[in-house]
All heavy atoms as a GROMACS GRO file, in nm:
protein
  528
    1MET      N    1  12.435 -12.955  -6.499
    1MET     CA    2  12.374 -12.923  -6.618
    1MET      C    3  12.469 -12.946  -6.734
    1MET      O    4  12.587 -12.892  -6.711
    1MET     CB    5  12.314 -12.782  -6.622
    1MET     CG    6  12.247 -12.747  -6.747
    1MET     SD    7  12.147 -12.598  -6.735
    1MET     CE    8  12.257 -12.482  -6.808
    2ARG      N    9  12.441 -13.011  -6.841
    2ARG     CA   10  12.522 -13.031  -6.953
    2ARG      C   11  12.515 -12.912  -7.053
    2ARG      O   12  12.403 -12.878  -7.088
    2ARG     CB   13  12.497 -13.160  -7.018
    2ARG     CG   14  12.568 -13.188  -7.145
    2ARG     CD   15  12.524 -13.323  -7.208
    2ARG     NE   16  12.591 -13.336  -7.332
    2ARG     CZ   17  12.547 -13.402  -7.436
    2ARG    NH1   18  12.432 -13.461  -7.423
    2ARG    NH2   19  12.604 -13.407  -7.548
    3VAL      N   20  12.635 -12.862  -7.083
    3VAL     CA   21  12.631 -12.746  -7.173
    3VAL      C   22  12.666 -12.806  -7.313
    3VAL      O   23  12.762 -12.876  -7.330
    3VAL     CB   24  12.740 -12.639  -7.132
    3VAL    CG1   25  12.753 -12.530  -7.235
    3VAL    CG2   26  12.710 -12.580  -6.993
    4PHE      N   27  12.580 -12.761  -7.405
    4PHE     CA   28  12.604 -12.807  -7.548
    4PHE      C   29  12.702 -12.721  -7.624
    4PHE      O   30  12.681 -12.604  -7.631
    4PHE     CB   31  12.470 -12.823  -7.618
    4PHE     CG   32  12.488 -12.862  -7.762
    4PHE    CD1   33  12.522 -12.998  -7.800
    4PHE    CD2   34  12.461 -12.768  -7.867
    4PHE    CE1   35  12.517 -13.034  -7.938
    4PHE    CE2   36  12.471 -12.814  -7.994
    4PHE     CZ   37  12.498 -12.948  -8.031
    5THR      N   38  12.808 -12.774  -7.672
    5THR     CA   39  12.911 -12.695  -7.753
    5THR      C   40  12.903 -12.759  -7.878
    5THR      O   41  12.932 -12.889  -7.903
    5THR     CB   42  13.043 -12.705  -7.691
    5THR    OG1   43  13.046 -12.646  -7.560
    5THR    CG2   44  13.140 -12.625  -7.778
    6TYR      N   45  12.863 -12.696  -7.990
    6TYR     CA   46  12.847 -12.744  -8.120
    6TYR      C   47  12.984 -12.735  -8.196
    6TYR      O   48  13.035 -12.629  -8.223
    6TYR     CB   49  12.741 -12.672  -8.203
    6TYR     CG   50  12.693 -12.738  -8.338
    6TYR    CD1   51  12.681 -12.867  -8.343
    6TYR    CD2   52  12.696 -12.660  -8.447
    6TYR    CE1   53  12.633 -12.928  -8.466
    6TYR    CE2   54  12.666 -12.712  -8.569
    6TYR     CZ   55  12.641 -12.849  -8.572
    6TYR     OH   56  12.601 -12.905  -8.699
    7SER      N   57  13.039 -12.849  -8.227
    7SER     CA   58  13.161 -12.862  -8.290
    7SER      C   59  13.157 -12.976  -8.401
    7SER      O   60  13.207 -13.080  -8.379
    7SER     CB   61  13.276 -12.894  -8.202
    7SER     OG   62  13.405 -12.888  -8.271
    8PRO      N   63  13.085 -12.940  -8.506
    8PRO     CA   64  13.058 -13.050  -8.603
    8PRO      C   65  13.185 -13.094  -8.694
    8PRO      O   66  13.271 -13.011  -8.709
    8PRO     CB   67  12.952 -12.982  -8.695
    8PRO     CG   68  12.978 -12.838  -8.700
    8PRO     CD   69  13.031 -12.818  -8.554
    9PRO      N   70  13.173 -13.215  -8.737
    9PRO     CA   71  13.285 -13.259  -8.827
    9PRO      C   72  13.267 -13.175  -8.955
    9PRO      O   73  13.168 -13.131  -8.989
    9PRO     CB   74  13.253 -13.410  -8.852
    9PRO     CG   75  13.109 -13.427  -8.817
    9PRO     CD   76  13.072 -13.324  -8.719
   10THR      N   77  13.381 -13.168  -9.028
   10THR     CA   78  13.386 -13.082  -9.153
   10THR      C   79  13.340 -13.178  -9.277
   10THR      O   80  13.343 -13.296  -9.263
   10THR     CB   81  13.523 -13.019  -9.175
   10THR    OG1   82  13.612 -13.133  -9.183
   10THR    CG2   83  13.560 -12.929  -9.066
   11GLY      N   84  13.318 -13.106  -9.379
   11GLY     CA   85  13.288 -13.170  -9.506
   11GLY      C   86  13.146 -13.209  -9.536
   11GLY      O   87  13.064 -13.200  -9.447
   12LEU      N   88  13.118 -13.246  -9.654
   12LEU     CA   89  12.998 -13.294  -9.696
   12LEU      C   90  12.964 -13.438  -9.647
   12LEU      O   91  13.059 -13.524  -9.666
   12LEU     CB   92  12.982 -13.285  -9.853
   12LEU     CG   93  12.850 -13.309  -9.916
   12LEU    CD1   94  12.755 -13.190  -9.882
   12LEU    CD2   95  12.865 -13.315 -10.075
   13PRO      N   96  12.854 -13.462  -9.596
   13PRO     CA   97  12.826 -13.601  -9.555
   13PRO      C   98  12.835 -13.702  -9.679
   13PRO      O   99  12.814 -13.656  -9.791
   13PRO     CB  100  12.677 -13.596  -9.498
   13PRO     CG  101  12.655 -13.454  -9.465
   13PRO     CD  102  12.742 -13.378  -9.556
   14GLU      N  103  12.873 -13.824  -9.649
   14GLU     CA  104  12.882 -13.918  -9.760
   14GLU      C  105  12.750 -13.957  -9.811
   14GLU      O  106  12.663 -13.984  -9.738
   14GLU     CB  107  12.949 -14.042  -9.690
   14GLU     CG  108  12.963 -14.161  -9.794
   14GLU     CD  109  13.003 -14.292  -9.735
   14GLU    OE1  110  13.023 -14.295  -9.604
   14GLU    OE2  111  13.022 -14.393  -9.810
   15VAL      N  112  12.739 -13.945  -9.936
   15VAL     CA  113  12.615 -13.974 -10.011
   15VAL      C  114  12.626 -14.124 -10.040
   15VAL      O  115  12.712 -14.181 -10.102
   15VAL     CB  116  12.599 -13.904 -10.151
   15VAL    CG1  117  12.493 -13.965 -10.236
   15VAL    CG2  118  12.598 -13.757 -10.133
   16ILE      N  119  12.513 -14.204  -9.984
   16ILE     CA  120  12.514 -14.346 -10.004
   16ILE      C  121  12.411 -14.384 -10.100
   16ILE      O  122  12.404 -14.501 -10.147
   16ILE     CB  123  12.493 -14.414  -9.870
   16ILE    CG1  124  12.354 -14.375  -9.806
   16ILE    CG2  125  12.615 -14.395  -9.782
   16ILE    CD1  126  12.334 -14.445  -9.670
   17TRP      N  127  12.316 -14.306 -10.143
   17TRP     CA  128  12.222 -14.331 -10.248
   17TRP      C  129  12.177 -14.197 -10.310
   17TRP      O  130  12.146 -14.104 -10.247
   17TRP     CB  131  12.101 -14.404 -10.201
   17TRP     CG  132  12.001 -14.417 -10.308
   17TRP    CD1  133  11.883 -14.346 -10.325
   17TRP    CD2  134  11.988 -14.514 -10.401
   17TRP    NE1  135  11.811 -14.389 -10.421
   17TRP    CE2  136  11.881 -14.493 -10.478
   17TRP    CE3  137  12.075 -14.619 -10.443
   17TRP    CZ2  138  11.841 -14.571 -10.587
   17TRP    CZ3  139  12.039 -14.699 -10.555
   17TRP    CH2  140  11.920 -14.675 -10.629
   18GLN      N  141  12.175 -14.192 -10.442
   18GLN     CA  142  12.124 -14.071 -10.519
   18GLN      C  143  12.054 -14.119 -10.649
   18GLN      O  144  12.110 -14.191 -10.718
   18GLN     CB  145  12.237 -13.981 -10.544
   18GLN     CG  146  12.187 -13.849 -10.612
   18GLN     CD  147  12.308 -13.756 -10.628
   18GLN    OE1  148  12.426 -13.789 -10.603
   18GLN    NE2  149  12.282 -13.638 -10.701
   19ASP      N  150  11.932 -14.070 -10.673
   19ASP     CA  151  11.872 -14.082 -10.800
   19ASP      C  152  11.805 -13.948 -10.829
   19ASP      O  153  11.841 -13.845 -10.768
   19ASP     CB  154  11.782 -14.199 -10.807
   19ASP     CG  155  11.650 -14.199 -10.716
   19ASP    OD1  156  11.622 -14.082 -10.666
   19ASP    OD2  157  11.594 -14.298 -10.689
   20ASP      N  158  11.716 -13.952 -10.931
   20ASP     CA  159  11.650 -13.825 -10.959
   20ASP      C  160  11.558 -13.755 -10.858
   20ASP      O  161  11.528 -13.643 -10.864
   20ASP     CB  162  11.571 -13.844 -11.097
   20ASP     CG  163  11.656 -13.874 -11.217
   20ASP    OD1  164  11.779 -13.836 -11.212
   20ASP    OD2  165  11.599 -13.927 -11.310
   21HIS      N  166  11.521 -13.844 -10.756
   21HIS     CA  167  11.417 -13.800 -10.658
   21HIS      C  168  11.475 -13.799 -10.516
   21HIS      O  169  11.419 -13.731 -10.433
   21HIS     CB  170  11.297 -13.872 -10.669
   21HIS     CG  171  11.236 -13.870 -10.808
   21HIS    ND1  172  11.172 -13.754 -10.858
   21HIS    CD2  173  11.240 -13.956 -10.906
   21HIS    CE1  174  11.133 -13.782 -10.974
   21HIS    NE2  175  11.176 -13.899 -11.017
   22TYR      N  176  11.572 -13.881 -10.487
   22TYR     CA  177  11.608 -13.913 -10.352
   22TYR      C  178  11.766 -13.895 -10.335
   22TYR      O  179  11.837 -13.937 -10.426
   22TYR     CB  180  11.560 -14.051 -10.303
   22TYR     CG  181  11.415 -14.062 -10.295
   22TYR    CD1  182  11.350 -14.124 -10.398
   22TYR    CD2  183  11.336 -14.011 -10.193
   22TYR    CE1  184  11.216 -14.144 -10.393
   22TYR    CE2  185  11.202 -14.025 -10.190
   22TYR     CZ  186  11.139 -14.086 -10.286
   22TYR     OH  187  11.005 -14.099 -10.298
   23LEU      N  188  11.800 -13.857 -10.210
   23LEU     CA  189  11.942 -13.851 -10.182
   23LEU      C  190  11.953 -13.898 -10.034
   23LEU      O  191  11.890 -13.846  -9.948
   23LEU     CB  192  11.988 -13.700 -10.181
   23LEU     CG  193  12.127 -13.668 -10.149
   23LEU    CD1  194  12.221 -13.722 -10.252
   23LEU    CD2  195  12.137 -13.519 -10.137
   24ALA      N  196  12.024 -14.007 -10.010
   24ALA     CA  197  12.046 -14.056  -9.878
   24ALA      C  198  12.190 -14.028  -9.842
   24ALA      O  199  12.280 -14.063  -9.929
   24ALA     CB  200  12.011 -14.209  -9.880
   25ILE      N  201  12.212 -14.012  -9.720
   25ILE     CA  202  12.347 -13.978  -9.674
   25ILE      C  203  12.382 -14.056  -9.546
   25ILE      O  204  12.291 -14.101  -9.475
   25ILE     CB  205  12.371 -13.826  -9.635
   25ILE    CG1  206  12.280 -13.775  -9.518
   25ILE    CG2  207  12.351 -13.742  -9.763
   25ILE    CD1  208  12.318 -13.649  -9.466
   26HIS      N  209  12.518 -14.066  -9.520
   26HIS     CA  210  12.559 -14.114  -9.391
   26HIS      C  211  12.586 -13.992  -9.307
   26HIS      O  212  12.692 -13.924  -9.336
   26HIS     CB  213  12.685 -14.209  -9.411
   26HIS     CG  214  12.749 -14.241  -9.277
   26HIS    ND1  215  12.689 -14.333  -9.186
   26HIS    CD2  216  12.857 -14.186  -9.220
   26HIS    CE1  217  12.773 -14.341  -9.085
   26HIS    NE2  218  12.867 -14.251  -9.092
   27LYS      N  219  12.502 -13.967  -9.210
   27LYS     CA  220  12.522 -13.842  -9.130
   27LYS      C  221  12.616 -13.876  -9.021
   27LYS      O  222  12.588 -13.958  -8.936
   27LYS     CB  223  12.389 -13.788  -9.073
   27LYS     CG  224  12.404 -13.660  -8.996
   27LYS     CD  225  12.303 -13.631  -8.906
   27LYS     CE  226  12.300 -13.715  -8.778
   27LYS     NZ  227  12.418 -13.680  -8.685
   28PRO      N  228  12.740 -13.813  -9.012
   28PRO     CA  229  12.825 -13.835  -8.894
   28PRO      C  230  12.772 -13.792  -8.770
   28PRO      O  231  12.706 -13.694  -8.750
   28PRO     CB  232  12.962 -13.775  -8.947
   28PRO     CG  233  12.912 -13.666  -9.038
   28PRO     CD  234  12.786 -13.716  -9.095
   29SER      N  235  12.815 -13.858  -8.662
   29SER     CA  236  12.777 -13.816  -8.531
   29SER      C  237  12.839 -13.687  -8.503
   29SER      O  238  12.954 -13.653  -8.550
   29SER     CB  239  12.839 -13.913  -8.435
   29SER     OG  240  12.814 -13.878  -8.296
   30GLY      N  241  12.760 -13.589  -8.441
   30GLY     CA  242  12.806 -13.456  -8.413
   30GLY      C  243  12.762 -13.351  -8.507
   30GLY      O  244  12.777 -13.231  -8.469
   31LEU      N  245  12.702 -13.389  -8.611
   31LEU     CA  246  12.657 -13.305  -8.720
   31LEU      C  247  12.497 -13.304  -8.710
   31LEU      O  248  12.431 -13.398  -8.707
   31LEU     CB  249  12.695 -13.344  -8.852
   31LEU     CG  250  12.647 -13.254  -8.973
   31LEU    CD1  251  12.693 -13.116  -8.968
   31LEU    CD2  252  12.672 -13.320  -9.104
   32LEU      N  253  12.440 -13.182  -8.687
   32LEU     CA  254  12.297 -13.175  -8.683
   32LEU      C  255  12.234 -13.207  -8.809
   32LEU      O  256  12.301 -13.177  -8.920
   32LEU     CB  257  12.260 -13.028  -8.644
   32LEU     CG  258  12.293 -12.988  -8.498
   32LEU    CD1  259  12.267 -12.826  -8.487
   32LEU    CD2  260  12.197 -13.060  -8.404
   33SER      N  261  12.117 -13.265  -8.806
   33SER     CA  262  12.045 -13.289  -8.933
   33SER      C  263  11.988 -13.170  -8.995
   33SER      O  264  11.995 -13.149  -9.115
   33SER     CB  265  11.926 -13.403  -8.904
   33SER     OG  266  11.986 -13.520  -8.872
   34ASN      N  267  11.924 -13.090  -8.914
   34ASN     CA  268  11.857 -12.970  -8.950
   34ASN      C  269  11.908 -12.848  -8.864
   34ASN      O  270  11.958 -12.881  -8.764
   34ASN     CB  271  11.712 -12.971  -8.948
   34ASN     CG  272  11.661 -13.013  -8.818
   34ASN    OD1  273  11.705 -13.113  -8.758
   34ASN    ND2  274  11.556 -12.942  -8.762
   35PRO      N  275  11.899 -12.730  -8.917
   35PRO     CA  276  11.950 -12.613  -8.826
   35PRO      C  277  11.882 -12.599  -8.699
   35PRO      O  278  11.767 -12.624  -8.686
   35PRO     CB  279  11.933 -12.489  -8.927
   35PRO     CG  280  11.830 -12.536  -9.018
   35PRO     CD  281  11.834 -12.676  -9.033
   36GLY      N  282  11.957 -12.556  -8.604
   36GLY     CA  283  11.910 -12.523  -8.472
   36GLY      C  284  11.871 -12.372  -8.474
   36GLY      O  285  11.876 -12.298  -8.571
   37ARG      N  286  11.830 -12.325  -8.355
   37ARG     CA  287  11.780 -12.192  -8.344
   37ARG      C  288  11.904 -12.089  -8.340
   37ARG      O  289  11.884 -11.980  -8.391
   37ARG     CB  290  11.689 -12.171  -8.215
   37ARG     CG  291  11.563 -12.250  -8.229
   37ARG     CD  292  11.474 -12.230  -8.108
   37ARG     NE  293  11.356 -12.298  -8.119
   37ARG     CZ  294  11.272 -12.339  -8.022
   37ARG    NH1  295  11.313 -12.321  -7.896
   37ARG    NH2  296  11.172 -12.403  -8.039
   38ALA      N  297  12.010 -12.127  -8.270
   38ALA     CA  298  12.117 -12.042  -8.257
   38ALA      C  299  12.199 -12.028  -8.384
   38ALA      O  300  12.210 -12.133  -8.452
   38ALA     CB  301  12.212 -12.098  -8.154
   39GLU      N  302  12.250 -11.922  -8.418
   39GLU     CA  303  12.316 -11.897  -8.546
   39GLU      C  304  12.437 -11.996  -8.549
   39GLU      O  305  12.467 -12.048  -8.665
   39GLU     CB  306  12.373 -11.763  -8.555
   39GLU     CG  307  12.454 -11.740  -8.682
   39GLU     CD  308  12.445 -11.602  -8.740
   39GLU    OE1  309  12.368 -11.515  -8.687
   39GLU    OE2  310  12.509 -11.572  -8.846
   40ALA      N  311  12.506 -12.028  -8.446
   40ALA     CA  312  12.617 -12.119  -8.448
   40ALA      C  313  12.576 -12.265  -8.492
   40ALA      O  314  12.650 -12.338  -8.540
   40ALA     CB  315  12.670 -12.132  -8.309
   41THR      N  316  12.443 -12.293  -8.484
   41THR     CA  317  12.397 -12.430  -8.521
   41THR      C  318  12.325 -12.432  -8.664
   41THR      O  319  12.265 -12.526  -8.690
   41THR     CB  320  12.294 -12.487  -8.414
   41THR    OG1  321  12.184 -12.396  -8.410
   41THR    CG2  322  12.363 -12.504  -8.283
   42HIS      N  323  12.339 -12.327  -8.739
   42HIS     CA  324  12.287 -12.328  -8.876
   42HIS      C  325  12.361 -12.412  -8.963
   42HIS      O  326  12.312 -12.448  -9.068
   42HIS     CB  327  12.278 -12.183  -8.927
   42HIS     CG  328  12.174 -12.106  -8.860
   42HIS    ND1  329  12.146 -11.973  -8.900
   42HIS    CD2  330  12.088 -12.123  -8.756
   42HIS    CE1  331  12.045 -11.926  -8.826
   42HIS    NE2  332  12.012 -12.009  -8.731
   43ASP      N  333  12.486 -12.437  -8.935
   43ASP     CA  334  12.566 -12.534  -9.017
   43ASP      C  335  12.514 -12.671  -8.977
   43ASP      O  336  12.529 -12.717  -8.864
   43ASP     CB  337  12.722 -12.520  -8.983
   43ASP     CG  338  12.795 -12.622  -9.049
   43ASP    OD1  339  12.763 -12.666  -9.167
   43ASP    OD2  340  12.909 -12.656  -9.001
   44CYS      N  341  12.462 -12.744  -9.073
   44CYS     CA  342  12.397 -12.881  -9.051
   44CYS      C  343  12.406 -12.966  -9.178
   44CYS      O  344  12.444 -12.909  -9.284
   44CYS     CB  345  12.258 -12.851  -9.001
   44CYS     SG  346  12.151 -12.780  -9.123
   45ALA      N  347  12.370 -13.079  -9.172
   45ALA     CA  348  12.365 -13.173  -9.296
   45ALA      C  349  12.273 -13.108  -9.404
   45ALA      O  350  12.317 -13.104  -9.521
   45ALA     CB  351  12.320 -13.304  -9.261
   46LEU      N  352  12.164 -13.056  -9.359
   46LEU     CA  353  12.066 -13.012  -9.466
   46LEU      C  354  12.119 -12.878  -9.525
   46LEU      O  355  12.123 -12.872  -9.649
   46LEU     CB  356  11.930 -12.968  -9.400
   46LEU     CG  357  11.829 -12.898  -9.486
   46LEU    CD1  358  11.793 -12.995  -9.600
   46LEU    CD2  359  11.700 -12.868  -9.413
   47SER      N  360  12.182 -12.783  -9.455
   47SER     CA  361  12.236 -12.674  -9.518
   47SER      C  362  12.355 -12.706  -9.617
   47SER      O  363  12.369 -12.648  -9.720
   47SER     CB  364  12.286 -12.559  -9.417
   47SER     OG  365  12.380 -12.614  -9.336
   48ARG      N  366  12.445 -12.800  -9.569
   48ARG     CA  367  12.555 -12.838  -9.650
   48ARG      C  368  12.513 -12.901  -9.791
   48ARG      O  369  12.562 -12.890  -9.885
   48ARG     CB  370  12.640 -12.939  -9.581
   48ARG     CG  371  12.715 -12.872  -9.464
   48ARG     CD  372  12.800 -12.970  -9.388
   48ARG     NE  373  12.861 -12.908  -9.272
   48ARG     CZ  374  12.940 -12.969  -9.181
   48ARG    NH1  375  12.993 -13.088  -9.215
   48ARG    NH2  376  12.989 -12.908  -9.084
   49LEU      N  377  12.400 -12.987  -9.783
   49LEU     CA  378  12.342 -13.055  -9.891
   49LEU      C  379  12.274 -12.968  -9.990
   49LEU      O  380  12.297 -12.964 -10.106
   49LEU     CB  381  12.252 -13.167  -9.850
   49LEU     CG  382  12.316 -13.283  -9.786
   49LEU    CD1  383  12.213 -13.375  -9.717
   49LEU    CD2  384  12.406 -13.368  -9.872
   50GLN      N  385  12.202 -12.860  -9.930
   50GLN     CA  386  12.137 -12.751 -10.007
   50GLN      C  387  12.252 -12.674 -10.079
   50GLN      O  388  12.233 -12.633 -10.199
   50GLN     CB  389  12.056 -12.673  -9.923
   50GLN     CG  390  11.931 -12.732  -9.877
   50GLN     CD  391  11.842 -12.651  -9.784
   50GLN    OE1  392  11.904 -12.570  -9.708
   50GLN    NE2  393  11.724 -12.683  -9.781
   51HIS      N  394  12.359 -12.649 -10.029
   51HIS     CA  395  12.462 -12.569 -10.079
   51HIS      C  396  12.531 -12.653 -10.198
   51HIS      O  397  12.558 -12.589 -10.310
   51HIS     CB  398  12.574 -12.536  -9.985
   51HIS     CG  399  12.686 -12.458 -10.032
   51HIS    ND1  400  12.676 -12.321 -10.078
   51HIS    CD2  401  12.810 -12.495 -10.069
   51HIS    CE1  402  12.796 -12.283 -10.118
   51HIS    NE2  403  12.887 -12.381 -10.116
   52ALA      N  404  12.544 -12.787 -10.183
   52ALA     CA  405  12.612 -12.868 -10.278
   52ALA      C  406  12.517 -12.910 -10.393
   52ALA      O  407  12.552 -12.930 -10.516
   52ALA     CB  408  12.665 -12.995 -10.213
   53PHE      N  409  12.382 -12.939 -10.355
   53PHE     CA  410  12.294 -12.990 -10.459
   53PHE      C  411  12.176 -12.902 -10.496
   53PHE      O  412  12.091 -12.943 -10.585
   53PHE     CB  413  12.234 -13.131 -10.402
   53PHE     CG  414  12.341 -13.235 -10.385
   53PHE    CD1  415  12.396 -13.252 -10.266
   53PHE    CD2  416  12.381 -13.305 -10.500
   53PHE    CE1  417  12.489 -13.347 -10.243
   53PHE    CE2  418  12.465 -13.411 -10.482
   53PHE     CZ  419  12.529 -13.428 -10.356
   54GLY      N  420  12.165 -12.786 -10.441
   54GLY     CA  421  12.044 -12.709 -10.466
   54GLY      C  422  11.930 -12.741 -10.380
   54GLY      O  423  11.938 -12.753 -10.257
   55GLU      N  424  11.809 -12.756 -10.438
   55GLU     CA  425  11.693 -12.779 -10.354
   55GLU      C  426  11.692 -12.924 -10.297
   55GLU      O  427  11.689 -13.013 -10.369
   55GLU     CB  428  11.572 -12.759 -10.446
   55GLU     CG  429  11.433 -12.776 -10.372
   55GLU     CD  430  11.306 -12.747 -10.448
   55GLU    OE1  431  11.327 -12.712 -10.576
   55GLU    OE2  432  11.191 -12.758 -10.399
   56VAL      N  433  11.692 -12.923 -10.172
   56VAL     CA  434  11.694 -13.047 -10.093
   56VAL      C  435  11.595 -13.031  -9.973
   56VAL      O  436  11.591 -12.924  -9.912
   56VAL     CB  437  11.828 -13.084 -10.036
   56VAL    CG1  438  11.829 -13.205  -9.939
   56VAL    CG2  439  11.932 -13.105 -10.136
   57HIS      N  440  11.510 -13.140  -9.949
   57HIS     CA  441  11.420 -13.128  -9.843
   57HIS      C  442  11.447 -13.246  -9.741
   57HIS      O  443  11.470 -13.353  -9.787
   57HIS     CB  444  11.271 -13.135  -9.886
   57HIS     CG  445  11.233 -13.016  -9.975
   57HIS    ND1  446  11.197 -12.900  -9.942
   57HIS    CD2  447  11.234 -13.010 -10.116
   57HIS    CE1  448  11.178 -12.814 -10.030
   57HIS    NE2  449  11.201 -12.889 -10.149
   58LEU      N  450  11.430 -13.216  -9.618
   58LEU     CA  451  11.459 -13.317  -9.524
   58LEU      C  452  11.326 -13.397  -9.498
   58LEU      O  453  11.226 -13.340  -9.476
   58LEU     CB  454  11.505 -13.251  -9.380
   58LEU     CG  455  11.541 -13.339  -9.268
   58LEU    CD1  456  11.667 -13.409  -9.303
   58LEU    CD2  457  11.561 -13.250  -9.149
   59VAL      N  458  11.341 -13.532  -9.511
   59VAL     CA  459  11.228 -13.608  -9.485
   59VAL      C  460  11.235 -13.700  -9.360
   59VAL      O  461  11.135 -13.752  -9.314
   59VAL     CB  462  11.186 -13.709  -9.599
   59VAL    CG1  463  11.147 -13.620  -9.725
   59VAL    CG2  464  11.299 -13.800  -9.641
   60HIS      N  465  11.357 -13.710  -9.302
   60HIS     CA  466  11.383 -13.786  -9.180
   60HIS      C  467  11.506 -13.737  -9.121
   60HIS      O  468  11.598 -13.689  -9.189
   60HIS     CB  469  11.397 -13.940  -9.211
   60HIS     CG  470  11.388 -14.015  -9.083
   60HIS    ND1  471  11.500 -14.031  -8.999
   60HIS    CD2  472  11.287 -14.093  -9.034
   60HIS    CE1  473  11.454 -14.108  -8.887
   60HIS    NE2  474  11.330 -14.149  -8.920
   61ARG      N  475  11.522 -13.733  -8.991
   61ARG     CA  476  11.625 -13.682  -8.931
   61ARG      C  477  11.668 -13.771  -8.814
   61ARG      O  478  11.597 -13.840  -8.750
   61ARG     CB  479  11.612 -13.529  -8.872
   61ARG     CG  480  11.511 -13.531  -8.762
   61ARG     CD  481  11.520 -13.382  -8.700
   61ARG     NE  482  11.448 -13.385  -8.580
   61ARG     CZ  483  11.510 -13.402  -8.462
   61ARG    NH1  484  11.643 -13.433  -8.452
   61ARG    NH2  485  11.441 -13.402  -8.346
   62LEU      N  486  11.795 -13.760  -8.787
   62LEU     CA  487  11.857 -13.833  -8.669
   62LEU      C  488  11.914 -13.723  -8.571
   62LEU      O  489  11.956 -13.617  -8.609
   62LEU     CB  490  11.987 -13.913  -8.714
   62LEU     CG  491  11.937 -14.032  -8.804
   62LEU    CD1  492  12.071 -14.101  -8.858
   62LEU    CD2  493  11.860 -14.133  -8.738
   63ASP      N  494  11.919 -13.756  -8.437
   63ASP     CA  495  11.979 -13.662  -8.337
   63ASP      C  496  12.114 -13.635  -8.374
   63ASP      O  497  12.190 -13.722  -8.445
   63ASP     CB  498  11.963 -13.724  -8.204
   63ASP     CG  499  11.812 -13.730  -8.160
   63ASP    OD1  500  11.726 -13.655  -8.200
   63ASP    OD2  501  11.783 -13.810  -8.060
   64CYS      N  502  12.167 -13.533  -8.320
   64CYS     CA  503  12.299 -13.481  -8.338
   64CYS      C  504  12.398 -13.594  -8.306
   64CYS      O  505  12.504 -13.616  -8.383
   64CYS     CB  506  12.336 -13.360  -8.258
   64CYS     SG  507  12.497 -13.288  -8.284
   65ASP      N  508  12.396 -13.656  -8.198
   65ASP     CA  509  12.496 -13.766  -8.154
   65ASP      C  510  12.481 -13.893  -8.224
   65ASP      O  511  12.564 -13.966  -8.212
   65ASP     CB  512  12.490 -13.796  -8.006
   65ASP     CG  513  12.533 -13.666  -7.923
   65ASP    OD1  514  12.603 -13.587  -7.970
   65ASP    OD2  515  12.490 -13.656  -7.802
   66THR      N  516  12.380 -13.908  -8.314
   66THR     CA  517  12.353 -14.030  -8.374
   66THR      C  518  12.408 -14.024  -8.525
   66THR      O  519  12.404 -13.930  -8.581
   66THR     CB  520  12.201 -14.065  -8.395
   66THR    OG1  521  12.148 -14.063  -8.255
   66THR    CG2  522  12.170 -14.198  -8.455
   67SER      N  523  12.470 -14.134  -8.560
   67SER     CA  524  12.522 -14.137  -8.695
   67SER      C  525  12.441 -14.244  -8.775
   67SER      O  526  12.361 -14.315  -8.718
   67SER     CB  527  12.665 -14.172  -8.707
   67SER     OG  528  12.694 -14.309  -8.662
   0.00000   0.00000   0.00000
């Protein structure tokens, strides 16, 4: 059985497009798109973007290992 250990890369994901309505990022491999159930997995691309930009909603997500 594979045990998942969450060790995401640090920093804000690279913003590749931003206008008044949309924000597109390059999500690095190893960073969750949205928070998981465990407290350790609450750090994710969405929470980092909300902290940096305020109100942000996820409209598409990639798996953790996908960049």
